[in-house]
Backbone as CSV, one residue per row, in Angstrom:
resi,resn,N_x,N_y,N_z,CA_x,CA_y,CA_z,C_x,C_y,C_z
1,UNK,-44.509,4.424,-44.710,-43.896,5.155,-44.591,-43.267,5.180,-43.087
2,UNK,-44.204,4.478,-42.585,-43.630,4.453,-40.386,-42.695,2.989,-40.789
3,UNK,-42.686,2.505,-41.578,-42.143,1.288,-41.244,-40.792,1.858,-41.973
4,UNK,-40.319,2.502,-42.893,-39.040,3.059,-43.119,-38.666,4.185,-41.827
5,UNK,-39.532,5.155,-41.814,-39.095,5.488,-40.432,-38.419,4.724,-39.526
6,UNK,-39.197,3.921,-38.960,-38.934,2.734,-37.785,-37.205,2.025,-37.754
7,UNK,-37.426,2.046,-38.938,-36.062,1.111,-39.721,-35.035,2.170,-39.295
8,UNK,-35.312,3.834,-39.910,-34.149,4.387,-39.532,-33.567,4.369,-38.196
9,UNK,-34.631,4.402,-37.965,-34.374,4.484,-36.054,-33.575,3.334,-35.302
10,UNK,-33.714,2.625,-36.131,-33.228,1.119,-35.806,-31.758,1.232,-36.053
11,UNK,-31.214,1.760,-36.959,-30.452,1.592,-38.051,-29.188,2.801,-36.858
12,UNK,-29.718,3.715,-37.597,-28.995,4.655,-35.752,-28.748,4.357,-35.094
13,UNK,-29.951,3.975,-33.989,-29.255,3.234,-32.728,-28.373,2.377,-33.024
14,UNK,-28.755,1.643,-33.390,-27.443,0.488,-33.576,-25.920,1.513,-33.801
15,UNK,-25.891,2.450,-34.940,-24.823,3.416,-35.115,-24.222,4.062,-34.057
16,UNK,-25.346,4.097,-33.120,-24.819,4.749,-32.218,-23.892,3.783,-31.043
17,UNK,-24.853,3.119,-31.226,-24.370,1.592,-30.244,-23.140,1.349,-30.421
18,UNK,-22.690,0.875,-31.599,-21.395,0.463,-31.832,-20.301,1.588,-32.038
19,UNK,-20.836,2.644,-32.659,-19.885,4.077,-31.938,-19.058,4.254,-30.345
20,UNK,-20.612,4.038,-29.482,-19.956,3.730,-28.571,-19.313,2.999,-27.808
21,UNK,-19.194,1.945,-28.210,-18.757,0.339,-28.232,-16.963,0.564,-28.389
22,UNK,-17.015,1.443,-30.061,-15.401,1.493,-30.262,-14.916,2.087,-29.913
23,UNK,-15.345,3.532,-29.123,-14.897,4.554,-28.404,-14.267,3.914,-27.075
24,UNK,-15.165,3.092,-26.039,-15.083,2.496,-24.888,-13.478,1.378,-25.152
25,UNK,-13.999,0.429,-25.953,-12.578,-0.059,-26.704,-11.399,0.475,-26.743
26,UNK,-11.800,2.151,-27.317,-10.485,2.200,-27.669,-9.894,2.489,-26.365
27,UNK,-10.298,3.056,-25.607,-9.974,3.923,-24.297,-9.410,2.804,-22.964
28,UNK,-10.277,1.730,-22.997,-9.241,0.337,-22.168,-8.494,-0.313,-23.071
29,UNK,-8.208,-0.184,-24.486,-6.611,-0.193,-24.956,-5.279,0.371,-25.001
30,UNK,-5.908,1.522,-24.612,-5.398,2.742,-24.424,-4.259,3.209,-23.131
31,UNK,-5.142,2.321,-22.653,-4.266,2.193,-21.038,-3.286,0.798,-20.769
32,UNK,-4.175,0.018,-22.081,-2.308,-1.505,-21.772,-1.775,-1.247,-23.629
33,UNK,-1.791,-0.524,-23.542,-0.427,-0.242,-24.536,0.850,0.804,-23.947
34,UNK,1.839,-0.101,-24.489,2.871,0.768,-23.980,3.272,0.464,-25.195
35,UNK,4.442,1.221,-25.628,5.712,2.034,-26.624,6.549,1.627,-26.302
36,UNK,7.207,1.271,-27.405,8.999,1.051,-26.881,9.885,2.547,-28.141
37,UNK,10.890,2.493,-26.929,11.391,3.691,-27.218,13.036,3.052,-27.145
38,UNK,13.833,4.023,-27.681,15.062,3.315,-27.518,16.063,4.868,-26.768
39,UNK,17.245,4.614,-26.242,17.681,5.814,-25.366,17.577,7.011,-26.544
40,UNK,17.732,6.466,-27.624,17.932,7.670,-28.707,16.353,8.292,-28.710
41,UNK,15.350,7.714,-28.980,14.345,8.882,-29.175,14.079,8.522,-27.646
42,UNK,14.761,8.399,-26.225,13.850,9.422,-25.300,14.960,10.729,-25.402
43,UNK,15.842,10.901,-25.640,16.569,12.192,-25.891,16.020,13.003,-26.908
44,UNK,15.806,12.984,-28.101,14.715,13.648,-28.363,13.770,13.840,-28.319
45,UNK,13.256,13.313,-27.415,11.336,13.305,-27.023,11.326,12.751,-25.683
46,UNK,11.755,13.255,-24.780,11.608,12.135,-23.991,9.603,12.299,-23.204
47,UNK,9.798,11.239,-22.939,8.331,10.964,-22.454,7.612,11.368,-20.885
48,UNK,6.666,11.305,-20.467,6.214,12.362,-19.632,6.602,10.899,-18.181
49,UNK,6.632,12.131,-16.958,7.011,10.736,-15.883,5.680,10.171,-15.722
50,UNK,6.364,8.917,-15.201,5.203,8.308,-14.765,4.374,7.598,-16.430
51,UNK,4.533,8.012,-17.511,3.997,7.466,-18.707,4.604,6.149,-18.811
52,UNK,3.750,4.853,-19.405,4.432,3.670,-19.028,4.489,3.175,-20.544
53,UNK,6.175,3.100,-20.372,6.973,3.142,-22.214,7.632,1.473,-21.853
54,UNK,8.020,1.298,-23.201,9.111,-0.115,-22.891,10.475,0.472,-23.276
55,UNK,12.011,0.556,-22.975,12.829,1.159,-23.380,13.695,0.145,-23.737
56,UNK,14.850,-0.173,-24.661,15.152,-1.140,-24.688,16.950,-0.640,-25.065
57,UNK,17.643,-1.745,-25.192,19.323,-1.709,-25.925,19.763,-2.393,-25.122
58,UNK,21.207,-2.131,-25.601,22.566,-2.996,-25.080,22.505,-2.427,-23.729
59,UNK,22.852,-3.136,-23.000,23.265,-3.364,-21.416,25.105,-3.241,-21.458
60,UNK,25.037,-1.730,-20.792,26.612,-1.421,-20.547,27.293,-2.449,-19.911
61,UNK,28.180,-2.186,-20.349,29.614,-3.409,-20.025,30.041,-2.760,-18.486
62,UNK,29.890,-3.364,-17.536,30.266,-2.503,-15.930,29.346,-2.364,-15.442
63,UNK,28.344,-1.652,-16.294,27.091,-1.042,-15.548,25.894,-1.469,-14.366
64,UNK,26.419,-3.044,-14.541,25.015,-3.421,-13.550,25.168,-3.469,-12.036
65,UNK,24.933,-2.836,-10.756,25.100,-3.243,-9.840,23.606,-3.577,-9.163
66,UNK,24.128,-4.939,-8.303,23.126,-5.782,-6.949,23.009,-5.198,-6.153
67,UNK,22.914,-4.007,-5.661,22.410,-3.606,-4.139,21.998,-5.272,-3.258
68,UNK,22.512,-4.889,-1.734,21.811,-6.425,-1.015,20.862,-6.486,-0.697
69,UNK,20.102,-5.252,-1.044,18.511,-5.136,-0.566,18.090,-5.367,-2.015
70,UNK,18.290,-6.066,-3.201,17.783,-7.394,-4.273,17.608,-6.275,-5.000
71,UNK,17.411,-6.820,-6.134,16.816,-5.919,-7.200,18.604,-5.818,-8.140
72,UNK,17.947,-5.140,-9.432,19.400,-4.876,-10.024,18.920,-2.834,-10.327
73,UNK,20.197,-2.297,-10.309,20.714,-1.399,-11.189,21.564,-1.573,-12.404
74,UNK,20.783,-1.027,-13.199,21.876,-0.940,-14.603,21.662,-0.110,-15.740
75,UNK,22.792,-0.051,-17.338,22.296,0.894,-18.102,22.326,0.553,-18.882
76,UNK,21.607,0.528,-20.286,21.735,0.203,-21.523,21.919,1.664,-22.478
77,UNK,22.239,1.037,-23.503,22.517,2.247,-24.646,22.416,1.479,-25.938
78,UNK,22.004,2.497,-26.912,21.705,2.486,-28.232,22.911,2.917,-28.986
79,UNK,24.007,3.046,-28.275,25.799,3.695,-29.157,25.128,4.706,-28.972
80,UNK,23.982,5.930,-29.119,23.879,7.516,-29.187,23.504,7.785,-27.661
81,UNK,22.879,7.390,-26.734,22.047,8.089,-25.746,22.090,6.452,-24.726
82,UNK,22.276,7.304,-23.098,21.975,6.024,-22.636,20.966,6.006,-21.107
83,UNK,20.471,5.006,-20.837,18.780,5.149,-19.909,19.862,4.865,-18.951
84,UNK,19.463,4.689,-17.526,19.813,4.348,-16.580,18.601,3.504,-15.764
85,UNK,18.302,2.298,-16.016,17.179,1.761,-15.602,17.310,0.730,-13.922
86,UNK,16.174,0.684,-13.422,16.765,0.540,-11.793,15.420,-1.059,-11.570
87,UNK,15.976,-2.044,-11.701,14.531,-2.968,-11.203,14.751,-3.383,-9.860
88,UNK,13.547,-3.237,-9.413,13.358,-4.424,-7.967,13.033,-5.795,-7.810
89,UNK,12.621,-6.488,-9.130,12.380,-7.751,-9.178,13.540,-8.789,-9.396
90,UNK,13.908,-10.082,-9.595,15.048,-10.859,-10.070,15.061,-10.554,-11.177
91,UNK,16.193,-10.497,-11.872,16.856,-10.167,-13.527,16.574,-11.852,-13.861
92,UNK,16.041,-11.983,-15.347,16.238,-13.317,-15.889,17.693,-13.661,-15.913
93,UNK,17.199,-15.291,-15.845,18.285,-15.969,-15.555,19.585,-15.387,-16.916
94,UNK,18.793,-14.961,-18.568,19.390,-15.011,-19.366,20.273,-13.614,-19.555
95,UNK,20.227,-12.904,-18.598,20.221,-11.044,-18.450,21.766,-11.136,-18.236
96,UNK,22.134,-10.559,-19.219,24.193,-10.372,-19.519,24.867,-8.769,-19.909
97,UNK,25.522,-8.123,-19.455,26.581,-7.221,-19.833,26.414,-7.412,-21.374
98,UNK,25.998,-6.096,-21.786,26.592,-5.896,-23.571,25.386,-7.508,-24.483
99,UNK,23.889,-7.456,-24.068,23.125,-8.071,-24.628,21.796,-7.163,-24.722
100,UNK,20.885,-7.517,-25.339,20.276,-7.285,-26.050,19.091,-7.122,-24.429
101,UNK,18.394,-6.001,-24.384,17.428,-6.400,-23.229,15.513,-5.308,-23.053
102,UNK,14.874,-5.623,-22.966,13.726,-4.428,-23.197,13.127,-4.628,-22.145
103,UNK,13.028,-3.637,-21.058,12.179,-2.752,-20.248,11.327,-2.383,-20.288
104,UNK,10.255,-2.557,-19.529,8.688,-2.076,-19.495,8.927,-1.223,-18.022
105,UNK,8.540,0.065,-18.268,8.050,0.716,-16.804,7.796,2.796,-17.043
106,UNK,8.423,3.469,-16.451,8.540,4.234,-16.358,9.303,5.031,-15.818
107,UNK,9.389,6.283,-16.433,10.829,7.741,-15.911,9.952,8.045,-14.644
108,UNK,11.094,8.054,-13.524,10.774,9.263,-12.418,10.732,10.439,-12.866
109,UNK,10.573,11.401,-11.742,11.014,13.181,-11.911,12.030,13.204,-12.661
110,UNK,12.835,12.177,-11.690,14.315,11.933,-11.722,15.034,11.594,-12.788
111,UNK,15.031,11.472,-13.528,14.919,10.781,-14.846,15.922,9.451,-14.784
112,UNK,15.588,8.563,-13.766,15.746,7.063,-13.533,14.281,6.477,-13.571
113,UNK,14.899,5.475,-15.014,13.842,4.747,-15.764,13.714,3.543,-14.289
114,UNK,12.362,3.114,-14.012,11.836,2.735,-12.646,11.494,1.316,-13.395
115,UNK,11.994,-0.343,-13.803,11.312,-0.716,-14.588,9.970,-2.201,-13.754
116,UNK,9.228,-2.008,-14.326,8.070,-3.363,-13.778,8.688,-4.790,-14.604
117,UNK,9.365,-3.979,-15.558,9.319,-5.630,-16.622,10.497,-5.958,-17.327
118,UNK,11.439,-6.694,-17.223,12.971,-6.816,-18.001,12.415,-8.109,-18.725
119,UNK,12.934,-8.262,-19.812,12.658,-9.119,-20.630,14.213,-9.416,-21.402
120,UNK,15.267,-10.455,-21.551,16.432,-10.693,-22.209,15.935,-11.531,-22.912
121,UNK,17.179,-11.472,-24.277,17.112,-12.217,-25.729,17.321,-13.951,-24.989
122,UNK,16.708,-14.784,-26.324,16.583,-16.244,-25.262,17.439,-16.712,-25.716
123,UNK,18.625,-16.494,-27.125,19.463,-17.819,-27.388,20.729,-16.840,-28.330
124,UNK,21.895,-16.718,-28.350,23.071,-15.810,-28.792,22.551,-15.673,-30.184
125,UNK,21.579,-16.129,-30.973,21.345,-14.957,-32.151,20.109,-14.664,-32.355
126,UNK,19.441,-14.182,-31.176,18.157,-13.802,-30.641,18.341,-12.234,-30.492
127,UNK,17.934,-10.876,-30.680,17.613,-10.012,-30.015,16.149,-8.912,-30.085
128,UNK,15.879,-8.874,-29.354,14.257,-7.854,-29.554,14.462,-6.952,-30.753
129,UNK,13.484,-7.028,-31.557,13.332,-6.833,-32.916,13.452,-5.257,-32.772
130,UNK,12.893,-4.906,-31.865,12.828,-2.829,-31.511,14.229,-2.723,-31.382
131,UNK,14.759,-3.570,-30.052,16.403,-3.148,-30.062,17.076,-3.374,-31.830
132,UNK,16.957,-4.570,-31.947,17.701,-4.798,-33.708,17.578,-3.017,-34.258
133,UNK,16.038,-2.519,-34.882,15.950,-1.460,-35.284,16.397,-0.401,-34.927
134,UNK,16.899,-0.251,-33.580,17.538,0.973,-33.016,18.471,1.488,-33.272
135,UNK,19.144,-0.105,-32.869,20.595,0.000,-33.131,21.540,-0.132,-34.435
136,UNK,20.376,-0.194,-35.597,21.077,-0.389,-36.525,20.953,1.071,-37.358
137,UNK,19.740,1.902,-36.504,19.418,3.022,-37.283,20.399,4.120,-36.325
138,UNK,21.020,3.369,-35.435,22.267,4.382,-34.303,23.966,4.184,-35.359
139,UNK,23.696,2.698,-36.036,24.560,2.574,-36.533,25.060,3.008,-38.297
140,UNK,23.911,3.478,-38.320,23.868,4.109,-40.005,23.766,5.224,-39.478
141,UNK,23.576,6.183,-38.640,24.256,7.764,-38.427,25.527,7.476,-38.684
142,UNK,26.123,6.702,-37.725,27.349,6.774,-37.947,27.744,6.532,-36.086
143,UNK,27.107,6.509,-35.255,27.380,6.346,-33.506,28.542,5.049,-33.992
144,UNK,29.267,5.893,-32.781,30.461,4.179,-32.330,30.187,3.321,-31.426
145,UNK,30.053,2.406,-31.505,29.649,1.101,-30.656,29.863,1.767,-29.239
146,UNK,29.078,1.148,-28.136,29.532,1.510,-26.852,28.716,2.555,-26.180
147,UNK,29.012,2.923,-25.081,28.626,3.934,-24.139,28.574,5.379,-23.983
148,UNK,27.623,6.333,-24.250,28.197,7.862,-24.989,28.450,8.543,-23.861
149,UNK,28.195,7.704,-22.590,28.214,8.685,-21.185,26.845,9.938,-21.349
150,UNK,26.317,10.087,-22.207,25.357,10.708,-22.303,23.656,10.259,-21.690
151,UNK,23.540,10.806,-20.838,22.302,10.531,-20.399,21.305,10.740,-21.411
152,UNK,20.133,9.649,-21.867,18.608,10.088,-22.289,18.446,11.244,-21.819
153,UNK,17.881,10.505,-20.680,16.862,11.652,-19.694,17.260,13.204,-20.046
154,UNK,18.280,13.236,-19.434,18.986,14.221,-19.135,19.323,15.681,-20.509
155,UNK,19.546,14.181,-21.370,19.509,15.256,-23.372,18.086,15.438,-23.705
156,UNK,16.882,15.060,-23.715,15.398,15.131,-23.682,15.374,16.585,-23.234
157,UNK,15.629,16.776,-21.827,14.615,17.301,-21.122,15.516,18.825,-20.874
158,UNK,17.019,18.727,-21.912,17.525,19.890,-21.862,17.079,20.110,-23.390
159,UNK,16.510,19.554,-24.151,15.629,20.047,-25.491,14.733,20.191,-25.577
160,UNK,13.825,20.030,-24.292,12.705,20.385,-23.832,12.704,22.234,-24.169
161,UNK,14.088,22.638,-22.499,14.006,23.696,-22.035,14.511,24.658,-23.075
162,UNK,15.204,23.953,-24.065,15.836,24.874,-24.972,15.034,25.290,-26.080
163,UNK,13.382,24.317,-26.265,12.725,25.038,-27.517,11.604,25.849,-26.158
164,UNK,11.779,26.017,-25.533,10.333,26.283,-24.826,11.099,28.081,-24.413
165,UNK,12.610,28.244,-24.812,12.853,29.544,-24.282,13.024,30.139,-25.669
């Protein structure tokens, strides 16, 4: 009976250690994960300011501004909504207007997305899978190509305000 009880304690202690390790690993991974959002998804349910996410879409023609201080500011669209993005680094060599990109960063309180990293497609046939699926779903909803002129963050904040009243 004593051997059985010792074995039970060893099993319970081992299970406790495994559960604790799993919980710690989950917390560590949660901080490292960033989820993809299309401009339409941001309009439907905007993330919290400061929450790290990835946004993507097509760079709107004529939206790229390169200030003398460096960096760039541009807008992306999924043909349903637009997101304004600022980036302090140097853009990838393959970055161009009208192409698909994915930017990783966070929204400020003002609704501007501040990117810490910008990824551009690497050849003519490639588009990031998240951007391709967001554009396909926008096309399926009958959205017309091109900029909508509707800022996704502002649309999302308006929806939150409506749901609270």
